[in-house]
C-alpha positions in Angstrom: 21.9 -24.7 -16.5 22.6 -24.7 -20.2 22.3 -20.8 -20.4 24.9 -20.5 -17.9 27.3 -22.9 -19.7 26.8 -21.1 -23.2 27.8 -17.8 -21.1 30.9 -19.6 -19.6 31.8 -20.9 -23.0 31.4 -17.6 -24.6 33.8 -16.0 -21.9 36.1 -18.9 -22.4 36.1 -18.6 -26.1 38.0 -15.0 -25.8 41.2 -16.8 -24.5 41.1 -20.2 -26.4 39.7 -22.3 -29.2 36.5 -23.8 -27.3 35.1 -25.6 -30.4 36.8 -29.1 -29.3 36.1 -28.0 -25.6 34.2 -30.7 -23.9 31.9 -29.9 -20.9 34.1 -31.8 -18.5 37.6 -31.0 -20.1 40.1 -29.2 -17.6 40.6 -26.0 -18.5 43.5 -25.4 -16.2 45.6 -28.2 -18.1 48.8 -27.0 -19.4 48.4 -24.8 -22.5 44.8 -23.9 -21.6 45.0 -20.9 -19.0 47.4 -18.9 -16.4 47.0 -16.8 -13.4 45.7 -13.8 -15.3 42.9 -15.9 -16.9 42.0 -17.2 -13.3 41.5 -14.1 -12.0 39.6 -12.8 -15.2 37.3 -16.0 -14.8 36.7 -15.1 -11.0 35.7 -11.4 -12.2 33.4 -12.8 -15.1 31.6 -15.2 -12.3 31.2 -12.2 -10.2 29.9 -9.8 -12.9 28.1 -11.8 -15.4 26.7 -14.7 -13.4 25.9 -12.2 -10.5 27.8 -14.6 -7.6 30.1 -13.5 -4.6 33.2 -15.9 -4.8 34.2 -16.0 -1.2 37.9 -17.4 0.0 36.6 -20.4 1.0 34.9 -21.1 -2.8 38.3 -21.0 -4.1 38.7 -24.9 -4.7 39.9 -26.0 -8.1 37.1 -28.4 -8.3 34.6 -25.4 -8.9 36.3 -23.9 -12.0 38.4 -26.6 -13.9 35.7 -27.2 -16.5 32.4 -26.0 -17.8 30.4 -28.3 -15.9 32.2 -27.3 -12.7 31.4 -23.8 -13.3 28.0 -24.0 -14.1 27.4 -26.5 -11.1 29.3 -23.9 -8.7 27.0 -21.2 -10.4 23.7 -23.6 -9.5 24.7 -24.1 -6.0 25.5 -20.5 -5.3 22.6 -19.2 -6.7 20.4 -21.7 -5.1 22.4 -20.8 -1.4 21.6 -17.2 -2.1 17.8 -17.7 -2.6 17.8 -20.0 0.5 19.7 -17.4 2.5 17.1 -14.7 1.7 14.5 -16.8 3.1 
């Protein structure tokens, strides 16, 4: 999960200063992000983490922090492996 967190932090650093960002900080708090950022975040998850984000996955709880994003990526990866068997 630490590798995923590092990728997520690297992505986030393109948009705002992440030095003081803790893993549980809400990245959708005012001043951190906007709609364009949210769309780019979904594209990043799909491209860089190799996941498909379905409509039912579009819950703010899945995307609002580094920890939430890493958990979502782990759950989706495990789900994809289980579906393949």
